[in-house]
N, CA, C, O and CB atoms as a CASP TS submission, in Angstrom:
PFRMAT TS
TARGET T0000
AUTHOR 0000-0000-0000
METHOD Language model
MODEL 1
PARENT N/A
ATOM      1  N   MET     1     -41.130 -43.352  17.985  1.00  0.00           N
ATOM      2  CA  MET     1     -41.744 -43.294  16.697  1.00  0.00           C
ATOM      3  C   MET     1     -42.067 -41.809  16.419  1.00  0.00           C
ATOM      4  O   MET     1     -42.621 -41.123  17.278  1.00  0.00           O
ATOM      5  CB  MET     1     -43.022 -44.207  16.636  1.00  0.00           C
ATOM      6  N   GLN     2     -41.731 -41.341  15.262  1.00  0.00           N
ATOM      7  CA  GLN     2     -41.976 -39.957  14.878  1.00  0.00           C
ATOM      8  C   GLN     2     -43.076 -39.914  13.817  1.00  0.00           C
ATOM      9  O   GLN     2     -43.237 -40.853  13.038  1.00  0.00           O
ATOM     10  CB  GLN     2     -40.674 -39.290  14.351  1.00  0.00           C
ATOM     11  N   ASP     3     -43.829 -38.816  13.798  1.00  0.00           N
ATOM     12  CA  ASP     3     -44.926 -38.608  12.855  1.00  0.00           C
ATOM     13  C   ASP     3     -45.918 -39.766  12.867  1.00  0.00           C
ATOM     14  O   ASP     3     -46.348 -40.233  11.812  1.00  0.00           O
ATOM     15  CB  ASP     3     -44.379 -38.416  11.453  1.00  0.00           C
ATOM     16  N   ALA     4     -46.272 -40.220  14.041  1.00  0.00           N
ATOM     17  CA  ALA     4     -47.170 -41.373  14.176  1.00  0.00           C
ATOM     18  C   ALA     4     -48.582 -41.013  13.781  1.00  0.00           C
ATOM     19  O   ALA     4     -49.093 -39.950  14.133  1.00  0.00           O
ATOM     20  CB  ALA     4     -47.154 -41.905  15.603  1.00  0.00           C
ATOM     21  N   VAL     5     -49.210 -41.920  13.038  1.00  0.00           N
ATOM     22  CA  VAL     5     -50.611 -41.803  12.649  1.00  0.00           C
ATOM     23  C   VAL     5     -51.309 -43.086  13.078  1.00  0.00           C
ATOM     24  O   VAL     5     -50.900 -44.190  12.720  1.00  0.00           O
ATOM     25  CB  VAL     5     -50.766 -41.551  11.101  1.00  0.00           C
ATOM     26  N   ILE     6     -52.374 -42.911  13.853  1.00  0.00           N
ATOM     27  CA  ILE     6     -53.095 -44.081  14.376  1.00  0.00           C
ATOM     28  C   ILE     6     -54.338 -44.298  13.555  1.00  0.00           C
ATOM     29  O   ILE     6     -55.099 -43.363  13.308  1.00  0.00           O
ATOM     30  CB  ILE     6     -53.459 -43.905  15.873  1.00  0.00           C
ATOM     31  N   THR     7     -54.551 -45.538  13.125  1.00  0.00           N
ATOM     32  CA  THR     7     -55.714 -45.927  12.342  1.00  0.00           C
ATOM     33  C   THR     7     -56.388 -47.111  12.988  1.00  0.00           C
ATOM     34  O   THR     7     -55.761 -47.853  13.745  1.00  0.00           O
ATOM     35  CB  THR     7     -55.325 -46.253  10.899  1.00  0.00           C
ATOM     36  N   LYS     8     -57.650 -47.294  12.697  1.00  0.00           N
ATOM     37  CA  LYS     8     -58.411 -48.431  13.222  1.00  0.00           C
ATOM     38  C   LYS     8     -58.564 -49.433  12.084  1.00  0.00           C
ATOM     39  O   LYS     8     -58.983 -49.071  10.985  1.00  0.00           O
ATOM     40  CB  LYS     8     -59.820 -47.984  13.792  1.00  0.00           C
ATOM     41  N   THR     9     -58.222 -50.698  12.348  1.00  0.00           N
ATOM     42  CA  THR     9     -58.281 -51.708  11.331  1.00  0.00           C
ATOM     43  C   THR     9     -59.707 -52.192  11.150  1.00  0.00           C
ATOM     44  O   THR     9     -60.582 -51.848  11.943  1.00  0.00           O
ATOM     45  CB  THR     9     -57.363 -52.859  11.673  1.00  0.00           C
ATOM     46  N   ALA    10     -59.952 -52.982  10.123  1.00  0.00           N
ATOM     47  CA  ALA    10     -61.291 -53.517   9.811  1.00  0.00           C
ATOM     48  C   ALA    10     -61.824 -54.369  10.948  1.00  0.00           C
ATOM     49  O   ALA    10     -63.038 -54.450  11.137  1.00  0.00           O
ATOM     50  CB  ALA    10     -61.253 -54.344   8.521  1.00  0.00           C
ATOM     51  N   ARG    11     -60.928 -55.019  11.722  1.00  0.00           N
ATOM     52  CA  ARG    11     -61.331 -55.875  12.836  1.00  0.00           C
ATOM     53  C   ARG    11     -61.441 -55.115  14.139  1.00  0.00           C
ATOM     54  O   ARG    11     -61.739 -55.720  15.168  1.00  0.00           O
ATOM     55  CB  ARG    11     -60.356 -57.007  12.998  1.00  0.00           C
ATOM     56  N   GLY    12     -61.216 -53.825  14.136  1.00  0.00           N
ATOM     57  CA  GLY    12     -61.402 -53.032  15.337  1.00  0.00           C
ATOM     58  C   GLY    12     -60.145 -52.746  16.156  1.00  0.00           C
ATOM     59  O   GLY    12     -60.225 -52.064  17.178  1.00  0.00           O
ATOM     60  N   ALA    13     -58.998 -53.248  15.734  1.00  0.00           N
ATOM     61  CA  ALA    13     -57.738 -53.018  16.451  1.00  0.00           C
ATOM     62  C   ALA    13     -57.197 -51.659  16.065  1.00  0.00           C
ATOM     63  O   ALA    13     -57.636 -51.091  15.066  1.00  0.00           O
ATOM     64  CB  ALA    13     -56.695 -54.132  16.143  1.00  0.00           C
ATOM     65  N   PHE    14     -56.271 -51.125  16.813  1.00  0.00           N
ATOM     66  CA  PHE    14     -55.635 -49.867  16.522  1.00  0.00           C
ATOM     67  C   PHE    14     -54.182 -50.102  16.123  1.00  0.00           C
ATOM     68  O   PHE    14     -53.487 -50.924  16.721  1.00  0.00           O
ATOM     69  CB  PHE    14     -55.727 -48.925  17.724  1.00  0.00           C
ATOM     70  N   MET    15     -53.727 -49.357  15.087  1.00  0.00           N
ATOM     71  CA  MET    15     -52.401 -49.523  14.543  1.00  0.00           C
ATOM     72  C   MET    15     -51.751 -48.168  14.402  1.00  0.00           C
ATOM     73  O   MET    15     -52.368 -47.229  13.900  1.00  0.00           O
ATOM     74  CB  MET    15     -52.441 -50.253  13.200  1.00  0.00           C
ATOM     75  N   ALA    16     -50.498 -48.055  14.845  1.00  0.00           N
ATOM     76  CA  ALA    16     -49.763 -46.816  14.721  1.00  0.00           C
ATOM     77  C   ALA    16     -48.672 -47.027  13.659  1.00  0.00           C
ATOM     78  O   ALA    16     -47.945 -48.020  13.684  1.00  0.00           O
ATOM     79  CB  ALA    16     -49.152 -46.375  16.103  1.00  0.00           C
ATOM     80  N   GLN    17     -48.577 -46.064  12.726  1.00  0.00           N
ATOM     81  CA  GLN    17     -47.573 -46.130  11.664  1.00  0.00           C
ATOM     82  C   GLN    17     -46.770 -44.834  11.685  1.00  0.00           C
ATOM     83  O   GLN    17     -47.346 -43.759  11.855  1.00  0.00           O
ATOM     84  CB  GLN    17     -48.238 -46.360  10.260  1.00  0.00           C
ATOM     85  N   GLY    18     -45.490 -44.912  11.520  1.00  0.00           N
ATOM     86  CA  GLY    18     -44.628 -43.738  11.484  1.00  0.00           C
ATOM     87  C   GLY    18     -43.226 -44.152  11.055  1.00  0.00           C
ATOM     88  O   GLY    18     -43.052 -45.148  10.353  1.00  0.00           O
ATOM     89  N   HIS    19     -42.221 -43.378  11.484  1.00  0.00           N
ATOM     90  CA  HIS    19     -40.842 -43.730  11.133  1.00  0.00           C
ATOM     91  C   HIS    19     -39.937 -43.410  12.352  1.00  0.00           C
ATOM     92  O   HIS    19     -40.342 -42.745  13.306  1.00  0.00           O
ATOM     93  CB  HIS    19     -40.363 -42.936   9.831  1.00  0.00           C
ATOM     94  N   ASP    20     -38.712 -43.915  12.263  1.00  0.00           N
ATOM     95  CA  ASP    20     -37.788 -43.791  13.421  1.00  0.00           C
ATOM     96  C   ASP    20     -36.835 -42.582  13.314  1.00  0.00           C
ATOM     97  O   ASP    20     -35.977 -42.401  14.178  1.00  0.00           O
ATOM     98  CB  ASP    20     -36.956 -45.073  13.556  1.00  0.00           C
ATOM     99  N   GLY    21     -36.979 -41.769  12.277  1.00  0.00           N
ATOM    100  CA  GLY    21     -36.108 -40.590  12.112  1.00  0.00           C
ATOM    101  C   GLY    21     -34.917 -40.861  11.193  1.00  0.00           C
ATOM    102  O   GLY    21     -34.231 -39.925  10.782  1.00  0.00           O
ATOM    103  N   ASN    22     -34.665 -42.125  10.869  1.00  0.00           N
ATOM    104  CA  ASN    22     -33.601 -42.517   9.988  1.00  0.00           C
ATOM    105  C   ASN    22     -34.105 -43.055   8.631  1.00  0.00           C
ATOM    106  O   ASN    22     -33.347 -43.598   7.828  1.00  0.00           O
ATOM    107  CB  ASN    22     -32.759 -43.549  10.671  1.00  0.00           C
ATOM    108  N   GLY    23     -35.396 -42.879   8.423  1.00  0.00           N
ATOM    109  CA  GLY    23     -35.997 -43.359   7.165  1.00  0.00           C
ATOM    110  C   GLY    23     -36.565 -44.746   7.212  1.00  0.00           C
ATOM    111  O   GLY    23     -37.042 -45.253   6.196  1.00  0.00           O
ATOM    112  N   ASN    24     -36.527 -45.380   8.375  1.00  0.00           N
ATOM    113  CA  ASN    24     -37.070 -46.712   8.506  1.00  0.00           C
ATOM    114  C   ASN    24     -38.528 -46.654   8.967  1.00  0.00           C
ATOM    115  O   ASN    24     -38.822 -46.044   9.995  1.00  0.00           O
ATOM    116  CB  ASN    24     -36.228 -47.535   9.480  1.00  0.00           C
ATOM    117  N   LYS    25     -39.438 -47.275   8.226  1.00  0.00           N
ATOM    118  CA  LYS    25     -40.849 -47.269   8.589  1.00  0.00           C
ATOM    119  C   LYS    25     -41.065 -48.175   9.795  1.00  0.00           C
ATOM    120  O   LYS    25     -40.389 -49.189   9.969  1.00  0.00           O
ATOM    121  CB  LYS    25     -41.731 -47.721   7.397  1.00  0.00           C
ATOM    122  N   MET    26     -42.037 -47.773  10.626  1.00  0.00           N
ATOM    123  CA  MET    26     -42.398 -48.545  11.821  1.00  0.00           C
ATOM    124  C   MET    26     -43.922 -48.697  11.887  1.00  0.00           C
ATOM    125  O   MET    26     -44.659 -47.768  11.558  1.00  0.00           O
ATOM    126  CB  MET    26     -41.855 -47.855  13.118  1.00  0.00           C
ATOM    127  N   THR    27     -44.386 -49.880  12.317  1.00  0.00           N
ATOM    128  CA  THR    27     -45.798 -50.116  12.543  1.00  0.00           C
ATOM    129  C   THR    27     -45.933 -50.956  13.808  1.00  0.00           C
ATOM    130  O   THR    27     -45.165 -51.891  14.033  1.00  0.00           O
ATOM    131  CB  THR    27     -46.464 -50.820  11.314  1.00  0.00           C
ATOM    132  N   THR    28     -46.920 -50.607  14.630  1.00  0.00           N
ATOM    133  CA  THR    28     -47.183 -51.375  15.837  1.00  0.00           C
ATOM    134  C   THR    28     -48.669 -51.421  16.127  1.00  0.00           C
ATOM    135  O   THR    28     -49.412 -50.518  15.743  1.00  0.00           O
ATOM    136  CB  THR    28     -46.433 -50.786  17.023  1.00  0.00           C
ATOM    137  N   MET    29     -49.095 -52.457  16.793  1.00  0.00           N
ATOM    138  CA  MET    29     -50.491 -52.595  17.208  1.00  0.00           C
ATOM    139  C   MET    29     -50.604 -52.049  18.594  1.00  0.00           C
ATOM    140  O   MET    29     -49.707 -52.217  19.421  1.00  0.00           O
ATOM    141  CB  MET    29     -50.979 -54.070  17.148  1.00  0.00           C
ATOM    142  N   LEU    30     -51.743 -51.373  18.857  1.00  0.00           N
ATOM    143  CA  LEU    30     -51.990 -50.730  20.170  1.00  0.00           C
ATOM    144  C   LEU    30     -53.343 -51.104  20.704  1.00  0.00           C
ATOM    145  O   LEU    30     -54.236 -51.481  19.946  1.00  0.00           O
ATOM    146  CB  LEU    30     -51.886 -49.203  20.067  1.00  0.00           C
ATOM    147  N   SER    31     -53.504 -51.001  22.018  1.00  0.00           N
ATOM    148  CA  SER    31     -54.822 -51.155  22.593  1.00  0.00           C
ATOM    149  C   SER    31     -55.588 -49.839  22.415  1.00  0.00           C
ATOM    150  O   SER    31     -54.984 -48.805  22.129  1.00  0.00           O
ATOM    151  CB  SER    31     -54.731 -51.561  24.095  1.00  0.00           C
ATOM    152  N   LYS    32     -56.876 -49.874  22.578  1.00  0.00           N
ATOM    153  CA  LYS    32     -57.692 -48.684  22.425  1.00  0.00           C
ATOM    154  C   LYS    32     -57.261 -47.604  23.445  1.00  0.00           C
ATOM    155  O   LYS    32     -57.164 -46.428  23.094  1.00  0.00           O
ATOM    156  CB  LYS    32     -59.191 -49.039  22.599  1.00  0.00           C
ATOM    157  N   ASP    33     -57.011 -47.996  24.673  1.00  0.00           N
ATOM    158  CA  ASP    33     -56.605 -47.058  25.714  1.00  0.00           C
ATOM    159  C   ASP    33     -55.258 -46.373  25.398  1.00  0.00           C
ATOM    160  O   ASP    33     -55.100 -45.166  25.580  1.00  0.00           O
ATOM    161  CB  ASP    33     -56.514 -47.788  27.049  1.00  0.00           C
ATOM    162  N   THR    34     -54.310 -47.172  24.927  1.00  0.00           N
ATOM    163  CA  THR    34     -52.968 -46.623  24.607  1.00  0.00           C
ATOM    164  C   THR    34     -53.091 -45.704  23.394  1.00  0.00           C
ATOM    165  O   THR    34     -52.433 -44.663  23.370  1.00  0.00           O
ATOM    166  CB  THR    34     -51.922 -47.778  24.325  1.00  0.00           C
ATOM    167  N   ALA    35     -53.890 -46.031  22.395  1.00  0.00           N
ATOM    168  CA  ALA    35     -54.032 -45.195  21.216  1.00  0.00           C
ATOM    169  C   ALA    35     -54.696 -43.852  21.605  1.00  0.00           C
ATOM    170  O   ALA    35     -54.240 -42.790  21.180  1.00  0.00           O
ATOM    171  CB  ALA    35     -54.866 -45.934  20.123  1.00  0.00           C
ATOM    172  N   GLU    36     -55.746 -43.906  22.395  1.00  0.00           N
ATOM    173  CA  GLU    36     -56.385 -42.634  22.813  1.00  0.00           C
ATOM    174  C   GLU    36     -55.480 -41.806  23.689  1.00  0.00           C
ATOM    175  O   GLU    36     -55.525 -40.578  23.617  1.00  0.00           O
ATOM    176  CB  GLU    36     -57.685 -42.907  23.556  1.00  0.00           C
ATOM    177  N   ALA    37     -54.649 -42.435  24.526  1.00  0.00           N
ATOM    178  CA  ALA    37     -53.713 -41.660  25.365  1.00  0.00           C
ATOM    179  C   ALA    37     -52.650 -40.983  24.510  1.00  0.00           C
ATOM    180  O   ALA    37     -52.268 -39.849  24.799  1.00  0.00           O
ATOM    181  CB  ALA    37     -53.038 -42.572  26.414  1.00  0.00           C
ATOM    182  N   ALA    38     -52.175 -41.633  23.490  1.00  0.00           N
ATOM    183  CA  ALA    38     -51.153 -41.051  22.593  1.00  0.00           C
ATOM    184  C   ALA    38     -51.699 -39.853  21.846  1.00  0.00           C
ATOM    185  O   ALA    38     -50.991 -38.864  21.661  1.00  0.00           O
ATOM    186  CB  ALA    38     -50.651 -42.099  21.589  1.00  0.00           C
ATOM    187  N   VAL    39     -52.946 -39.926  21.414  1.00  0.00           N
ATOM    188  CA  VAL    39     -53.562 -38.830  20.675  1.00  0.00           C
ATOM    189  C   VAL    39     -53.792 -37.660  21.633  1.00  0.00           C
ATOM    190  O   VAL    39     -53.518 -36.509  21.292  1.00  0.00           O
ATOM    191  CB  VAL    39     -54.902 -39.284  20.009  1.00  0.00           C
ATOM    192  N   LYS    40     -54.288 -37.955  22.807  1.00  0.00           N
ATOM    193  CA  LYS    40     -54.581 -36.930  23.803  1.00  0.00           C
ATOM    194  C   LYS    40     -53.299 -36.184  24.232  1.00  0.00           C
ATOM    195  O   LYS    40     -53.315 -34.971  24.443  1.00  0.00           O
ATOM    196  CB  LYS    40     -55.263 -37.569  25.030  1.00  0.00           C
ATOM    197  N   ALA    41     -52.199 -36.933  24.353  1.00  0.00           N
ATOM    198  CA  ALA    41     -50.907 -36.355  24.754  1.00  0.00           C
ATOM    199  C   ALA    41     -50.219 -35.571  23.610  1.00  0.00           C
ATOM    200  O   ALA    41     -49.234 -34.870  23.842  1.00  0.00           O
ATOM    201  CB  ALA    41     -49.976 -37.472  25.241  1.00  0.00           C
ATOM    202  N   GLY    42     -50.745 -35.697  22.382  1.00  0.00           N
ATOM    203  CA  GLY    42     -50.156 -35.023  21.270  1.00  0.00           C
ATOM    204  C   GLY    42     -49.011 -35.738  20.620  1.00  0.00           C
ATOM    205  O   GLY    42     -48.314 -35.155  19.789  1.00  0.00           O
ATOM    206  N   LYS    43     -48.792 -36.988  20.970  1.00  0.00           N
ATOM    207  CA  LYS    43     -47.668 -37.768  20.405  1.00  0.00           C
ATOM    208  C   LYS    43     -48.040 -38.382  19.046  1.00  0.00           C
ATOM    209  O   LYS    43     -47.162 -38.788  18.285  1.00  0.00           O
ATOM    210  CB  LYS    43     -47.244 -38.891  21.390  1.00  0.00           C
ATOM    211  N   ALA    44     -49.325 -38.445  18.751  1.00  0.00           N
ATOM    212  CA  ALA    44     -49.788 -39.056  17.502  1.00  0.00           C
ATOM    213  C   ALA    44     -51.038 -38.366  17.005  1.00  0.00           C
ATOM    214  O   ALA    44     -51.713 -37.662  17.756  1.00  0.00           O
ATOM    215  CB  ALA    44     -50.054 -40.551  17.693  1.00  0.00           C
ATOM    216  N   LYS    45     -51.348 -38.574  15.713  1.00  0.00           N
ATOM    217  CA  LYS    45     -52.545 -38.036  15.135  1.00  0.00           C
ATOM    218  C   LYS    45     -53.456 -39.199  14.779  1.00  0.00           C
ATOM    219  O   LYS    45     -52.976 -40.279  14.435  1.00  0.00           O
ATOM    220  CB  LYS    45     -52.229 -37.159  13.902  1.00  0.00           C
ATOM    221  N   MET    46     -54.768 -38.989  14.858  1.00  0.00           N
ATOM    222  CA  MET    46     -55.736 -39.992  14.480  1.00  0.00           C
ATOM    223  C   MET    46     -55.920 -39.891  12.978  1.00  0.00           C
ATOM    224  O   MET    46     -56.180 -38.811  12.449  1.00  0.00           O
ATOM    225  CB  MET    46     -57.087 -39.809  15.242  1.00  0.00           C
ATOM    226  N   GLY    47     -55.783 -41.037  12.281  1.00  0.00           N
ATOM    227  CA  GLY    47     -55.867 -41.047  10.834  1.00  0.00           C
ATOM    228  C   GLY    47     -57.186 -41.371  10.286  1.00  0.00           C
ATOM    229  O   GLY    47     -57.357 -41.405   9.067  1.00  0.00           O
TER
END
């Protein structure tokens, strides 16, 4: 996933949104630990 932005939903879950490099949008649900690790590693931005 490229240009990933992680947001927190109203129910407290974490969601990553981005694209695959070919113009196709991607969305996935993440655990809190996975979301924080992606931000810390620089792979995603917190939205």
